[in-house]
N, C-alpha and C positions, 0 to 999 in steps of 0.2 A: 326882751326874752331870751337872749343869751344867758342870763343868770339863772332865769326860770330851767332853761333846758340843762344846764349843769347841776342844778338840784335833782330835778327828775333823774337825770343818768345816774347821779351819785346813790340816791336812793335803790334805784332798780339794781344797782351792782353789789352795795353792802347789805341791802334787807330785801331778798328776794320775795318774802312774804308780803312785804308792804308795796314792793315794785309790781306785783302781779295785780294789784289794785288800781295802777295807773296805765290807763290806753297809751298816752302820749301826750308830750308836752303840748302839743298843738289842741288839745282837748280844753284846755284852760282858757276863761276868758278874764280879762283885767277889769276888775270893780274899783271903782274910786269909793273910797271910805273914808269916814270919818274927818276929824278935822285935821288940818295941816299945821305942824309944829314949825317954827322959824328955824333954820338950819337943818331940818331932818325930811326926807323924802320917802314914802312908804307907797307900795303898790300891792294888792290883794288881788290873787288869782284864784278862780273856783273852777272845779269841773271834776268829774268822778267821784264826787262826796268827799273831794278835799279841799281844804282853805290853806293856799300857801301865801305867807306875808312876807315880803321882801322890804326891808327898810336900810336905809344908811343915812349918816349923818354927812352934810354937805362939807367935805374936806377935802383936800389936794389928794390924800391916799383914801380912796373909798373901799370900805370895809362893809360888806352887806350883811345884815343880821337876818336870818331865815328862821322861820316856823312853819313846818308843814303838819297838819291836821287832817286826820282822816274820820269823817263820821262822829265828829264832835267829841274828840278825844279818845277813840278805840286806838289809835296810831297817833303819836306825836314824835316828830322829828325836828331838832332843833342844830342848829349849826351856823357857819358864817363863810363868806368866800372873800378872800382878801389876794390880790394879785391873781385872779381866776382859779385859785387853789381853793377846794371844798374843804372845810375842816367840821368834822361832827363834833356837837357839843354833848348831844344826848339822843338817846332813841328808847321810846317806851312803847310796849304793845299791851294793852288791859283786853284780855279775851272776855268777850260775852259770856254771862253765866247763863 
């Protein structure tokens, strides 16, 4: 849950428009999803119309790959966490027509 908390805090701080759509990291539920790959671990959290996928290769230095998706692609945030530091790779918001 620490990784999820870091991701939610980062999105709220750096993207207030998206952050306003997230109540709190505790509103998310961990959903076991899909097949497991050898040497890779992934959890998917859902809540507030968001799906946040957090995965990492099983190695001595863990780098978490994160994708946060709101309302099936309306907002998509992609980043990673390495040594408890959040790095944003991309942020996209598609305004509904």
